[in-house]
matplotlib code that plots the C-alpha trace (Angstrom):
import matplotlib.pyplot as plt

x = [28.1, 24.6, 23.7, 20.7, 20.5, 18.4, 14.8, 14.1, 13.8, 11.3, 11.2, 11.4, 8.5, 8.9, 7.3, 4.5, 5.6, 6.1, 5.5, 9.1, 10.4, 14.2, 14.8, 17.9, 19.2, 16.6, 16.8, 13.8, 13.2, 14.3, 12.0, 12.9, 15.8, 15.8, 16.1, 17.0, 14.5, 15.1, 12.7, 15.4, 18.2, 21.6, 21.5, 21.3, 24.0, 25.3, 27.0, 25.0, 26.7, 24.4, 24.4, 22.9, 20.8, 18.8, 15.1, 12.4, 9.5, 7.3, 4.3, 5.4, 9.0, 10.8, 9.7, 6.4, 3.3, 3.0, 5.1, 4.1, 4.2, 1.7, 0.3, 1.9, 4.4, 7.5, 9.7, 13.2, 14.2, 13.2, 15.7, 13.6, 14.5, 13.1, 14.7, 15.0, 12.2, 14.0, 15.1, 11.7, 10.3, 6.6, 6.6, 8.0, 10.5, 7.9, 8.4, 11.5, 14.8, 17.9, 21.4, 23.3, 27.1, 29.1, 31.6, 32.9, 29.5, 26.4, 22.6, 19.4, 16.6, 13.0, 11.9, 8.8, 8.9, 9.9, 12.3, 10.7, 13.2, 10.5, 9.0, 9.3, 9.0, 5.3, 3.1, 3.1, 6.9, 7.1, 8.5, 11.8, 13.6, 13.4, 15.5, 18.7, 18.6, 21.0, 19.6, 18.9, 17.1, 17.4, 16.0, 18.2, 18.3, 20.1, 22.7, 23.3, 23.6, 26.3, 28.2, 27.4, 25.9, 26.5, 23.6, 25.9, 27.5, 24.2, 23.7, 25.3, 27.5, 28.7, 27.3, 26.6, 23.4, 21.9, 18.7, 18.6]
y = [-38.0, -36.5, -34.1, -32.0, -28.4, -25.5, -25.5, -21.8, -19.1, -17.9, -14.3, -13.7, -12.1, -10.4, -12.5, -10.9, -10.1, -13.3, -15.6, -16.9, -19.3, -18.7, -21.7, -23.7, -20.6, -21.0, -18.4, -16.2, -15.0, -11.6, -9.2, -9.3, -11.8, -14.6, -18.1, -21.1, -24.0, -27.6, -30.3, -33.0, -34.2, -35.7, -39.4, -41.9, -44.4, -46.6, -43.4, -40.4, -37.2, -34.7, -31.8, -32.6, -29.8, -29.5, -29.3, -29.5, -31.8, -30.9, -28.7, -25.0, -26.0, -24.5, -27.4, -25.7, -27.9, -31.7, -34.1, -34.8, -38.6, -39.0, -35.5, -36.0, -34.2, -36.1, -35.8, -34.3, -37.6, -39.7, -40.1, -38.7, -36.8, -34.7, -35.2, -32.7, -33.0, -35.2, -37.7, -37.6, -38.6, -37.8, -39.7, -43.0, -43.0, -42.2, -44.3, -46.0, -46.0, -44.5, -44.8, -41.6, -41.6, -38.6, -37.5, -41.1, -42.5, -43.9, -43.8, -45.1, -42.6, -42.7, -40.4, -38.5, -35.3, -33.4, -30.5, -28.7, -27.7, -26.4, -23.5, -21.4, -17.9, -18.4, -19.2, -22.9, -23.0, -20.8, -17.9, -19.9, -20.2, -23.3, -26.2, -26.9, -30.1, -32.1, -31.9, -34.4, -32.3, -34.1, -34.2, -33.5, -37.3, -37.8, -35.2, -36.7, -40.2, -38.8, -37.6, -33.9, -33.3, -29.6, -27.7, -24.8, -27.2, -28.1, -26.5, -28.1, -31.1, -33.1, -36.7, -39.6, -41.6, -44.7, -46.7, -49.4]
z = [-103.0, -103.6, -100.9, -100.1, -101.3, -100.1, -101.3, -100.8, -98.1, -95.6, -94.4, -90.7, -88.9, -85.5, -82.8, -80.9, -77.3, -75.3, -78.3, -78.8, -76.2, -75.7, -73.5, -74.3, -76.2, -78.9, -81.6, -82.4, -86.0, -86.9, -88.9, -92.6, -92.3, -94.8, -93.5, -95.7, -95.9, -96.9, -98.1, -97.8, -95.5, -96.2, -97.2, -94.3, -93.7, -90.8, -89.5, -90.6, -89.6, -87.8, -85.4, -82.0, -80.5, -77.3, -77.1, -74.5, -75.3, -72.3, -72.2, -72.3, -73.4, -76.4, -78.6, -79.0, -79.1, -78.5, -80.6, -84.2, -83.8, -81.0, -80.1, -76.6, -74.5, -73.3, -70.2, -70.2, -68.5, -71.5, -74.4, -77.3, -80.4, -83.3, -86.7, -89.5, -92.1, -94.6, -92.0, -90.2, -93.6, -93.1, -89.8, -91.1, -88.2, -85.5, -82.4, -84.0, -82.1, -83.4, -82.0, -81.4, -81.0, -79.8, -77.1, -77.0, -75.8, -77.4, -76.6, -78.1, -78.4, -79.7, -82.6, -81.5, -83.5, -86.6, -86.5, -89.4, -92.1, -94.5, -92.6, -89.5, -88.1, -87.4, -84.4, -85.2, -84.9, -81.8, -84.1, -84.4, -87.7, -89.8, -88.6, -90.6, -92.7, -90.5, -87.0, -84.2, -81.7, -78.4, -74.9, -71.8, -71.2, -74.5, -73.7, -70.2, -71.7, -74.0, -70.9, -71.3, -67.8, -67.4, -69.0, -69.9, -72.4, -74.1, -77.5, -80.5, -80.8, -83.8, -83.7, -85.9, -85.8, -87.3, -87.2, -84.5]

ax = plt.figure().add_subplot(projection="3d")
ax.plot(x, y, z, "-o")
ax.set_aspect("equal")
plt.show()
């Protein structure tokens, strides 16, 4: 099956003091380290495999600025997600619902943001590395709906998703 290969690399820059938010175990770029970028994501099917990650969509959270789709912040109690660049598809999925299945449960969540796979390690991206090409970056509400209620277990989980 056709996949999605790397599009290049971006070199890490050391974040200025206090400029990289490490909430939810977010990673900060390392000076000089090369990070892979992607302009595409794996093909979408009725059960697209992805890695679920945790993100804060509120003001001051590790998600950085307001959401790309509506320039708004969103509550941790609302099931919202950011998709990797290819799946985000220049905003064509903004405010559309996707169904996420994992841990034996299912939840619908609204797409409100892009998890940028094409750049990172700069102030716009909170000095975090580029997003991998297969990420559904989800609010706490999504994790809880999938039955993962202990925040110590939030981080990465294999899931499948589809359009609703």
